[in-house]
N, CA, C and O of each residue as an XYZ file, in Angstrom:
748
protein
N     -42.979    -26.186    -46.444
C     -42.440    -26.649    -45.136
C     -43.581    -27.225    -44.305
O     -44.669    -26.652    -44.254
N     -43.342    -28.306    -43.684
C     -44.295    -28.989    -42.891
C     -44.356    -28.457    -41.504
O     -43.325    -28.268    -40.858
N     -45.579    -28.203    -41.018
C     -45.763    -27.513    -39.704
C     -45.199    -28.438    -38.591
O     -44.789    -27.923    -37.551
N     -45.162    -29.762    -38.764
C     -44.633    -30.645    -37.733
C     -43.118    -30.437    -37.544
O     -42.604    -30.755    -36.472
N     -42.403    -29.929    -38.517
C     -40.920    -29.730    -38.500
C     -40.579    -28.421    -37.778
O     -39.424    -28.251    -37.388
N     -41.507    -27.501    -37.580
C     -41.211    -26.195    -37.030
C     -40.588    -26.312    -35.585
O     -39.586    -25.645    -35.326
N     -41.120    -27.094    -34.687
C     -40.495    -27.247    -33.362
C     -39.098    -27.794    -33.447
O     -38.239    -27.353    -32.683
N     -38.813    -28.744    -34.345
C     -37.471    -29.305    -34.502
C     -36.508    -28.223    -35.020
O     -35.376    -28.098    -34.553
N     -36.994    -27.452    -35.996
C     -36.188    -26.376    -36.600
C     -35.901    -25.293    -35.525
O     -34.770    -24.820    -35.424
N     -36.896    -24.910    -34.743
C     -36.685    -23.949    -33.699
C     -35.689    -24.395    -32.647
O     -34.844    -23.618    -32.201
N     -35.802    -25.694    -32.244
C     -34.876    -26.237    -31.332
C     -33.453    -26.277    -31.891
O     -32.499    -26.035    -31.150
N     -33.302    -26.557    -33.094
C     -32.014    -26.600    -33.793
C     -31.401    -25.165    -33.800
O     -30.228    -24.966    -33.484
N     -32.256    -24.185    -34.175
C     -31.789    -22.767    -34.191
C     -31.356    -22.292    -32.825
O     -30.330    -21.623    -32.696
N     -32.144    -22.636    -31.771
C     -31.803    -22.305    -30.376
C     -30.455    -22.916    -29.981
O     -29.637    -22.263    -29.333
N     -30.234    -24.150    -30.368
C     -28.966    -24.815    -30.055
C     -27.778    -24.103    -30.756
O     -26.711    -23.933    -30.167
N     -27.987    -23.702    -32.002
C     -26.920    -22.973    -32.747
C     -26.632    -21.624    -32.076
O     -25.469    -21.236    -31.972
N     -27.654    -20.907    -31.623
C     -27.457    -19.662    -31.025
C     -26.791    -19.822    -29.595
O     -25.946    -19.025    -29.186
N     -27.209    -20.849    -28.910
C     -26.714    -21.079    -27.529
C     -25.341    -21.700    -27.467
O     -24.651    -21.592    -26.453
N     -24.944    -22.342    -28.529
C     -23.639    -23.068    -28.503
C     -22.460    -22.208    -28.113
O     -21.670    -22.604    -27.256
N     -22.313    -20.992    -28.744
C     -21.149    -20.199    -28.334
C     -21.173    -19.765    -26.792
O     -20.136    -19.667    -26.135
N     -22.370    -19.530    -26.306
C     -22.513    -19.173    -24.901
C     -22.138    -20.352    -24.018
O     -21.425    -20.192    -23.027
N     -22.618    -21.532    -24.376
C     -22.255    -22.759    -23.601
C     -20.766    -22.985    -23.647
O     -20.155    -23.291    -22.623
N     -20.174    -22.842    -24.802
C     -18.752    -23.062    -25.007
C     -17.875    -22.062    -24.200
O     -16.761    -22.375    -23.781
N     -18.425    -20.871    -24.012
C     -17.667    -19.861    -23.260
C     -17.858    -19.895    -21.763
O     -17.197    -19.164    -21.025
N     -18.774    -20.756    -21.310
C     -18.981    -20.893    -19.834
C     -17.764    -21.552    -19.238
O     -17.385    -22.642    -19.666
N     -17.129    -20.911    -18.242
C     -15.983    -21.507    -17.607
C     -16.261    -22.827    -16.924
O     -15.378    -23.679    -16.830
N     -17.510    -23.008    -16.434
C     -17.839    -24.276    -15.826
C     -17.827    -25.414    -16.771
O     -17.576    -26.552    -16.376
N     -18.108    -25.126    -18.081
C     -18.077    -26.223    -19.060
C     -16.748    -26.319    -19.803
O     -16.585    -27.136    -20.709
N     -15.823    -25.488    -19.412
C     -14.487    -25.444    -20.032
C     -13.533    -26.366    -19.340
O     -13.703    -26.618    -18.148
N     -12.518    -26.894    -20.028
C     -11.538    -27.712    -19.411
C     -10.377    -26.851    -18.781
O      -9.500    -27.367    -18.088
N     -10.428    -25.562    -19.056
C      -9.393    -24.645    -18.476
C      -9.550    -24.577    -16.969
O     -10.657    -24.621    -16.434
N      -8.385    -24.466    -16.286
C      -8.503    -24.317    -14.770
C      -9.126    -22.955    -14.478
O      -8.980    -22.020    -15.265
N      -9.787    -22.849    -13.402
C     -10.357    -21.605    -12.975
C      -9.264    -20.592    -12.715
O      -8.178    -20.931    -12.244
N      -9.578    -19.291    -13.043
C      -8.576    -18.281    -12.805
C      -8.383    -18.079    -11.329
O      -9.266    -18.347    -10.514
N      -7.223    -17.607    -11.011
C      -6.824    -17.383     -9.593
C      -7.682    -16.228     -9.033
O      -7.837    -15.203     -9.696
N      -8.232    -16.386     -7.833
C      -9.080    -15.330     -7.291
C      -8.210    -14.070     -6.999
O      -6.996    -14.120     -6.805
N      -8.929    -12.984     -6.990
C      -8.225    -11.717     -6.707
C      -7.651    -11.759     -5.293
O      -8.221    -12.382     -4.397
N      -6.514    -11.088     -5.105
C      -5.965    -11.019     -3.785
C      -6.792    -10.191     -2.873
O      -7.526     -9.311     -3.323
N      -6.696    -10.443     -1.612
C      -7.425     -9.645     -0.600
C      -6.788     -8.266     -0.630
O      -5.674     -8.066     -1.114
N      -7.538     -7.344     -0.098
C      -7.033     -5.950      0.061
C      -5.799     -6.005      0.929
O      -4.826     -5.323      0.608
N      -5.769     -6.768      2.005
C      -4.657     -6.863      2.852
C      -3.383     -7.322      2.111
O      -2.308     -6.756      2.307
N      -3.514     -8.314      1.292
C      -2.388     -8.891      0.510
C      -1.858     -7.760     -0.428
O      -0.653     -7.551     -0.572
N      -2.825     -7.052     -1.049
C      -2.425     -5.999     -1.933
C      -1.649     -4.891     -1.222
O      -0.606     -4.434     -1.691
N      -2.191     -4.474     -0.077
C      -1.510     -3.439      0.729
C      -0.091     -3.885      1.153
O       0.856     -3.105      1.064
N       0.044     -5.112      1.603
C       1.361     -5.566      1.941
C       2.322     -5.568      0.784
O       3.477     -5.170      0.936
N       1.885     -5.994     -0.336
C       2.709     -5.992     -1.583
C       3.125     -4.570     -1.909
O       4.275     -4.345     -2.288
N       2.226     -3.598     -1.775
C       2.575     -2.207     -2.052
C       3.443     -1.624     -1.023
O       4.280     -0.784     -1.351
N       3.305     -2.018      0.244
C       4.199     -1.575      1.310
C       5.595     -2.074      1.042
O       6.574     -1.354      1.238
N       5.683     -3.309      0.594
C       7.011     -3.913      0.297
C       7.654     -3.051     -0.821
O       8.837     -2.725     -0.726
N       6.926     -2.693     -1.834
C       7.473     -1.975     -2.913
C       7.921     -0.530     -2.504
O       9.025     -0.096     -2.830
N       7.063      0.157     -1.816
C       7.411      1.520     -1.468
C       8.513      1.568     -0.417
O       9.265      2.541     -0.354
N       8.619      0.496      0.434
C       9.744      0.437      1.411
C      11.064      0.301      0.664
O      12.045      0.944      1.038
N      11.114     -0.531     -0.401
C      12.330     -0.648     -1.157
C      12.815      0.720     -1.696
O      13.987      1.078     -1.586
N      11.873      1.448     -2.272
C      12.213      2.765     -2.845
C      12.611      3.765     -1.752
O      13.606      4.478     -1.886
N      11.844      3.808     -0.702
C      12.195      4.792      0.376
C      13.543      4.472      0.950
O      14.371      5.368      1.110
N      13.796      3.193      1.274
C      15.108      2.807      1.844
C      16.201      3.047      0.818
O      17.237      3.613      1.168
N      16.026      2.660     -0.380
C      17.062      2.863     -1.445
C      17.429      4.341     -1.510
O      18.603      4.683     -1.657
N      16.412      5.240     -1.400
C      16.687      6.647     -1.482
C      17.389      7.137     -0.211
O      18.288      7.974     -0.286
N      16.989      6.630      0.936
C      17.663      6.951      2.176
C      19.127      6.523      2.154
O      19.999      7.222      2.670
N      19.382      5.364      1.552
C      20.778      4.921      1.422
C      21.589      5.766      0.455
O      22.793      5.957      0.628
N      20.898      6.276     -0.578
C      21.593      7.067     -1.619
C      21.996      8.404     -1.057
O      22.998      8.945     -1.525
N      21.317      8.983     -0.108
C      21.618     10.265      0.436
C      22.921     10.152      1.294
O      23.005      9.266      2.144
N      23.902     11.010      1.088
C      25.044     10.971      1.965
C      24.649     11.509      3.373
O      23.740     12.329      3.506
N      25.352     11.024      4.395
C      25.019     11.460      5.725
C      25.090     13.006      5.889
O      24.293     13.571      6.639
N      25.971     13.650      5.244
C      26.138     15.103      5.377
C      24.939     15.848      4.823
O      24.833     17.049      5.071
N      24.028     15.221      4.090
C      22.804     15.845      3.581
C      21.579     15.563      4.461
O      20.510     16.112      4.192
N      21.690     14.773      5.445
C      20.559     14.370      6.289
C      19.987     15.626      7.033
O      18.810     15.644      7.391
N      20.819     16.652      7.255
C      20.344     17.843      7.930
C      19.783     18.888      6.959
O      19.215     19.892      7.388
N      19.937     18.658      5.683
C      19.521     19.636      4.667
C      17.986     19.713      4.677
O      17.259     18.729      4.810
N      17.560     20.997      4.522
C      16.076     21.289      4.395
C      15.987     22.393      3.368
O      16.866     23.251      3.286
N      14.894     22.370      2.563
C      14.734     23.381      1.483
C      14.503     24.777      2.022
O      14.783     25.748      1.320
N      14.012     24.916      3.221
C      13.782     26.259      3.770
C      13.514     26.085      5.311
O      13.170     25.004      5.789
N      13.688     27.176      6.017
C      13.438     27.175      7.443
C      11.987     26.689      7.727
O      11.042     27.054      7.029
N      11.867     25.900      8.723
C      10.493     25.423      9.128
C       9.949     24.269      8.318
O       8.816     23.836      8.525
N      10.770     23.759      7.379
C      10.392     22.594      6.546
C      11.201     21.420      7.054
O      12.333     21.589      7.509
N      10.635     20.250      6.981
C      11.354     19.067      7.448
C      12.695     18.851      6.645
O      12.803     19.076      5.439
N      13.690     18.393      7.451
C      14.929     18.055      6.842
C      14.847     16.727      6.109
O      13.806     16.073      6.180
N      15.857     16.308      5.431
C      15.895     14.970      4.801
C      15.663     13.899      5.856
O      14.825     13.023      5.642
N      16.381     13.927      7.012
C      16.214     12.951      8.039
C      14.803     13.048      8.635
O      14.168     12.018      8.860
N      14.319     14.208      8.882
C      12.991     14.332      9.501
C      11.862     13.795      8.561
O      10.896     13.183      9.016
N      12.024     14.042      7.279
C      11.022     13.553      6.301
C      11.005     12.040      6.280
O       9.933     11.435      6.267
N      12.226     11.386      6.275
C      12.321      9.942      6.387
C      11.680      9.470      7.706
O      10.864      8.549      7.697
N      12.031     10.076      8.801
C      11.541      9.659     10.079
C      10.031      9.886     10.182
O       9.343      9.170     10.911
N       9.513     10.888      9.449
C       8.089     11.137      9.395
C       7.367      9.965      8.731
O       6.259      9.615      9.136
N       7.965      9.372      7.742
C       7.393      8.223      7.081
C       7.293      7.077      8.142
O       6.264      6.419      8.300
N       8.403      6.897      8.830
C       8.443      5.848      9.878
C       7.393      6.195     10.952
O       6.697      5.293     11.419
N       7.264      7.389     11.332
C       6.335      7.852     12.385
C       4.919      7.410     11.996
O       4.202      6.830     12.812
N       4.519      7.686     10.747
C       3.159      7.361     10.329
C       2.926      5.862     10.236
O       1.810      5.384     10.435
N       3.994      5.120      9.929
C       3.856      3.613      9.926
C       3.612      3.043     11.299
O       3.240      1.875     11.411
N       3.803      3.812     12.345
C       3.390      3.418     13.684
C       2.185      4.124     14.061
O       1.348      3.509     14.723
N       1.959      5.433     13.705
C       0.824      6.178     14.130
C      -0.528      5.655     13.526
O      -1.521      5.479     14.231
N      -0.502      5.423     12.204
C      -1.756      4.951     11.624
C      -2.271      3.610     12.213
O      -3.466      3.527     12.497
N      -1.480      2.604     12.405
C      -1.972      1.389     13.090
C      -2.410      1.673     14.483
O      -3.347      1.045     14.977
N      -1.741      2.633     15.160
C      -2.142      2.909     16.561
C      -3.570      3.415     16.625
O      -4.273      3.186     17.609
N      -4.002      4.110     15.567
C      -5.398      4.606     15.565
C      -6.439      3.487     15.503
O      -7.612      3.669     15.827
N      -5.946      2.311     15.068
C      -6.861      1.126     15.041
C      -6.589      0.201     16.188
O      -7.120     -0.909     16.229
N      -5.738      0.649     17.163
C      -5.500     -0.122     18.386
C      -4.242     -0.902     18.428
O      -3.985     -1.566     19.432
N      -3.395     -0.872     17.358
C      -2.132     -1.558     17.370
C      -1.097     -0.671     18.009
O      -0.735      0.352     17.427
N      -0.615     -1.007     19.154
C       0.266     -0.185     19.926
C       1.678     -0.175     19.317
O       2.169     -1.201     18.848
N       2.331      1.028     19.334
C       3.715      1.138     18.851
C       4.612      0.501     19.970
O       4.161      0.194     21.073
N       5.871      0.335     19.607
C       6.802     -0.217     20.616
C       6.834      0.559     21.907
O       6.683      1.780     21.915
N       7.027     -0.133     22.968
C       7.010      0.474     24.305
C       8.046      1.649     24.381
O       9.188      1.520     23.942
N       7.607      2.749     24.937
C       8.515      3.857     25.168
C       8.684      4.795     23.942
O       9.436      5.767     24.015
N       8.006      4.513     22.851
C       8.147      5.331     21.656
C       7.255      6.583     21.791
O       6.056      6.485     22.056
N       7.864      7.734     21.605
C       7.066      9.015     21.640
C       6.686      9.293     20.163
O       7.493      9.798     19.382
N       5.450      8.950     19.817
C       5.033      9.051     18.437
C       4.947     10.506     17.973
O       5.153     10.797     16.795
N       4.650     11.402     18.881
C       4.486     12.820     18.434
C       5.843     13.470     18.194
O       5.901     14.528     17.566
N       6.913     12.887     18.660
C       8.217     13.531     18.362
C       9.201     12.561     17.596
O      10.402     12.812     17.496
N       8.628     11.475     17.084
C       9.465     10.461     16.499
C      10.114     10.894     15.190
O      11.116     10.306     14.782
N       9.595     11.858     14.558
C      10.203     12.375     13.315
C      11.486     13.104     13.572
O      12.268     13.334     12.650
N      11.716     13.468     14.793
C      12.991     14.177     15.200
C      13.898     13.213     16.072
O      14.853     13.666     16.703
N      13.596     11.984     16.087
C      14.308     11.028     17.034
C      15.766     10.822     16.637
O      16.576     10.525     17.515
N      16.145     10.960     15.383
C      17.538     10.773     14.948
C      17.758     11.482     13.624
O      16.839     11.745     12.849
N      19.024     11.771     13.416
C      19.539     12.328     12.168
C      20.594     11.418     11.532
O      21.097     11.674     10.438
N      20.905     10.347     12.265
C      21.904      9.406     11.855
C      21.403      8.489     10.768
O      20.396      7.802     10.940
N      22.102      8.476      9.645
C      21.658      7.742      8.468
C      21.367      6.255      8.753
O      20.336      5.728      8.335
N      22.300      5.579      9.477
C      22.055      4.154      9.746
C      20.854      3.951     10.701
O      20.138      2.955     10.596
N      20.648      4.879     11.606
C      19.527      4.757     12.495
C      18.195      5.034     11.787
O      17.169      4.418     12.075
N      18.255      5.991     10.847
C      17.050      6.349     10.042
C      16.657      5.133      9.207
O      15.485      4.763      9.143
N      17.651      4.519      8.570
C      17.352      3.362      7.688
C      16.797      2.174      8.588
O      15.870      1.470      8.188
N      17.366      1.997      9.737
C      16.852      0.898     10.666
C      15.447      1.238     11.128
O      14.603      0.350     11.247
N      15.184      2.518     11.393
C      13.839      2.934     11.800
C      12.852      2.738     10.687
O      11.709      2.351     10.933
N      13.263      2.995      9.475
C      12.331      2.790      8.331
C      11.941      1.302      8.187
O      10.765      0.957      8.075
N      12.977      0.434      8.193
C      12.714     -1.030      8.106
C      11.790     -1.478      9.238
O      10.815     -2.193      9.005
N      12.104     -1.050     10.478
C      11.296     -1.501     11.637
C       9.812     -1.013     11.505
O       8.873     -1.729     11.852
N       9.653      0.234     10.987
C       8.302      0.774     10.855
C       7.557      0.040      9.800
O       6.369     -0.221      9.991
N       8.147     -0.310      8.717
C       7.416     -1.010      7.680
C       7.118     -2.474      8.183
O       6.073     -3.033      7.853
N       7.993     -3.043      8.933
C       7.702     -4.355      9.550
C       6.436     -4.249     10.484
O       5.562     -5.116     10.475
N       6.394     -3.178     11.256
C       5.255     -2.888     12.139
C       3.990     -2.740     11.290
O       2.963     -3.346     11.597
N       4.060     -1.947     10.241
C       2.871     -1.681      9.401
C       2.385     -2.997      8.745
O       1.180     -3.235      8.671
N       3.273     -3.808      8.294
C       2.867     -5.071      7.657
C       2.249     -6.037      8.705
O       1.300     -6.764      8.411
N       2.786     -6.020      9.868
C       2.201     -6.873     10.977
C       0.783     -6.411     11.250
O      -0.109     -7.244     11.409
N       0.558     -5.148     11.308
C      -0.755     -4.595     11.482
C      -1.714     -5.059     10.371
O      -2.816     -5.536     10.642
N      -1.268     -4.908      9.126
C      -2.127     -5.192      7.975
C      -2.419     -6.657      8.007
O      -3.552     -7.036      7.711
N      -1.498     -7.502      8.339
C      -1.765     -8.991      8.361
C      -2.722     -9.327      9.463
O      -3.352    -10.383      9.410
N      -2.867     -8.488     10.460
C      -3.816     -8.737     11.517
C      -5.214     -8.221     11.296
O      -6.108     -8.439     12.114
N      -5.405     -7.520     10.159
C      -6.739     -6.950      9.888
C      -7.546     -8.002      9.171
O      -7.170     -8.509      8.114
N      -8.677     -8.314      9.789
C      -9.621     -9.266      9.140
C     -10.525     -8.474      8.183
O     -10.599     -7.247      8.240
N     -11.215     -9.225      7.296
C     -12.140     -8.559      6.382
C     -13.243     -7.840      7.169
O     -13.704     -6.775      6.759
N     -13.659     -8.414      8.285
C     -14.663     -7.795      9.119
C     -14.139     -6.466      9.716
O     -14.904     -5.517      9.889
N     -12.798     -6.408     10.034
C     -12.243     -5.233     10.607
C     -12.226     -4.023      9.612
O     -12.237     -2.865     10.030
N     -12.198     -4.327      8.316
C     -12.055     -3.229      7.362
C     -13.088     -2.183      7.489
O     -12.797     -1.017      7.220
N     -14.239     -2.504      7.866
C     -15.376     -1.520      7.973
C     -15.449     -0.859      9.326
O     -16.239      0.067      9.512
N     -14.670     -1.291     10.255
C     -14.670     -0.666     11.656
C     -14.254      0.802     11.559
O     -13.292      1.169     10.885
N     -15.018      1.604     12.257
C     -14.737      3.063     12.270
C     -13.679      3.372     13.357
O     -13.669      2.770     14.431
N     -12.783      4.346     13.029
C     -11.795      4.798     13.994
C     -11.792      6.356     13.946
O     -12.259      6.948     12.973
N     -11.276      6.983     14.974
C     -11.177      8.389     15.007
C      -9.877      8.764     14.388
O      -8.819      8.316     14.830
N      -9.936      9.601     13.340
C      -8.719     10.100     12.665
C      -8.635     11.573     12.882
O      -9.066     12.334     12.016
N      -8.105     12.023     13.992
C      -7.913     13.399     14.318
C      -9.233     14.188     14.151
O      -9.279     15.247     13.525
N     -10.312     13.608     14.748
C     -11.603     14.260     14.725
C     -12.493     13.881     13.532
O     -13.649     14.299     13.470
N     -11.992     13.136     12.635
C     -12.781     12.651     11.480
C     -13.059     11.119     11.669
O     -12.270     10.399     12.282
N     -14.139     10.694     11.151
C     -14.466      9.235     11.121
C     -13.868      8.612      9.880
O     -14.150      9.015      8.752
N     -13.047      7.631     10.117
C     -12.395      6.856      9.051
C     -12.646      5.349      9.341
O     -13.046      4.985     10.446
N     -12.409      4.507      8.354
C     -12.496      3.107      8.603
C     -11.052      2.557      8.589
O     -10.108      3.224      8.165
N     -10.932      1.292      9.083
C      -9.629      0.632      9.056
C      -9.175      0.560      7.599
O      -7.993      0.754      7.316
N     -10.109      0.281      6.654
C      -9.774      0.240      5.284
C      -9.148      1.570      4.830
O      -8.172      1.582      4.079
N      -9.727      2.686      5.298
C      -9.136      4.002      4.967
C      -7.668      4.121      5.551
O      -6.782      4.697      4.921
N      -7.478      3.588      6.695
C      -6.095      3.612      7.266
C      -5.150      2.822      6.397
O      -4.002      3.235      6.233
N      -5.566      1.717      5.835
C      -4.688      0.944      4.977
C      -4.314      1.786      3.774
O      -3.148      1.836      3.383
N      -5.288      2.441      3.194
C      -5.027      3.248      2.024
C      -4.198      4.454      2.325
O      -3.354      4.862      1.526
N      -4.441      5.040      3.501
C      -3.625      6.173      3.984
C      -2.197      5.794      4.186
O      -1.306      6.574      3.853
N      -1.936      4.628      4.718
C      -0.568      4.154      4.862
C       0.229      4.179      3.586
O       1.373      4.631      3.534
N      -0.415      3.680      2.568
C       0.221      3.676      1.236
C       0.378      5.078      0.659
O       1.443      5.453      0.168
N      -0.720      5.848      0.731
C      -0.721      7.223      0.210
C       0.385      8.031      0.895
O       1.169      8.726      0.249
N       0.417      7.915      2.214
C       1.385      8.710      2.989
C       2.848      8.343      2.605
O       3.679      9.230      2.410
N       3.133      7.088      2.506
C       4.469      6.650      2.153
C       4.860      7.218      0.738
O       5.965      7.722      0.535
N       3.926      7.110     -0.189
C       4.192      7.527     -1.566
C       4.306      9.113     -1.638
O       5.122      9.654     -2.384
N       3.456      9.812     -0.833
C       3.573     11.221     -0.831
C       4.928     11.710     -0.386
O       5.517     12.604     -0.993
N       5.423     11.100      0.701
C       6.680     11.558      1.219
C       7.893     10.970      0.506
O       9.002     11.496      0.599
N       7.655      9.834     -0.231
C       8.728      9.401     -1.177
C       8.877     10.509     -2.274
O       9.995     10.818     -2.684
N       7.800     11.068     -2.718
C       7.858     12.124     -3.699
C       8.588     13.347     -3.137
O       9.371     13.995     -3.832
N       8.321     13.637     -1.910
C       9.079     14.739     -1.241
C      10.536     14.454     -1.201
O      11.354     15.320     -1.509
N      10.878     13.264     -0.831
C      12.322     12.902     -0.712
C      13.017     12.847     -2.107
O      14.210     13.125     -2.225
N      12.250     12.488     -3.139
C      12.784     12.497     -4.517
C      13.152     13.949     -4.874
O      14.225     14.224     -5.411
N      12.232     14.857     -4.558
C      12.531     16.301     -4.814
C      13.760     16.799     -4.065
O      14.619     17.511     -4.586
N      13.782     16.361     -2.774
C      14.998     16.740     -1.950
C      16.308     16.179     -2.553
O      17.347     16.838     -2.601
N      16.179     14.884     -3.018
C      17.301     14.287     -3.647
C      17.776     15.000     -4.851
O      18.970     15.267     -4.989
N      16.850     15.328     -5.759
C      17.222     16.011     -7.008
C      17.816     17.368     -6.697
O      18.772     17.789     -7.349
N      17.260     18.066     -5.701
C      17.846     19.370     -5.322
C      19.272     19.249     -4.778
O      20.022     20.226     -4.770
N      19.637     18.068     -4.331
C      20.959     17.872     -3.750
C      21.853     17.021     -4.640
O      22.892     16.535     -4.192
N      21.452     16.834     -5.915
C      22.287     16.084     -6.806
C      22.341     14.577     -6.604
O      23.233     13.886     -7.097
N      21.320     14.080     -5.836
C      21.280     12.642     -5.493
C      20.250     12.023     -6.485
O      19.098     12.453     -6.555
N      20.696     11.032     -7.222
C      19.822     10.358     -8.187
C      19.089      9.186     -7.541
O      19.727      8.293     -6.985
N      17.741      9.177     -7.608
C      17.074      7.994     -7.103
C      17.585      6.755     -7.748
O      17.616      6.711     -8.978
N      18.006      5.702     -7.009
C      18.658      4.542     -7.539
C      17.900      3.816     -8.631
O      18.525      3.222     -9.509
N      16.587      3.841     -8.609
C      15.756      3.095     -9.537
C      15.542      3.889    -10.840
O      15.045      3.308    -11.805
N      15.881      5.155    -10.917
C      15.608      5.962    -12.105
C      16.750      5.942    -13.063
O      16.681      6.572    -14.119
């Protein structure tokens, strides 16, 4: 082997090794770039839409005569548990400065009605309020600290809590439904 050919051979070997890496580079590919990940706010809104459908479908599945039912004394009734979901959809945004509708008593809202139609309307209105709040949250707002009943939380935490809370009480209402012979419509 001639010593003058070594640099050419090394360059050729480097090209062979680098070719798969160059071919895999998205910038050198003719494929369109993948869609960027959704913002946290978009994801939260999508999840709120999903949980609202389930919560409302379950509220609609319960007969009116079961809205007073509770598993034991001192535990929320079916209506109160649904209204508690609506209550939190106003309360959590209020902790970040988004005011609930004028005249609403947030601390007693879970007991505001036992009427099925009113409960369902209250759920829809509360999810609309929660979505409006989420849409108004900027990326910079996510890290802002708020007082959460004596604890420091961020607005990001409130977004997660809104989802967690709805799902927690959806589970509660599913248990109530099963105990009363009501089948969740999606199952």
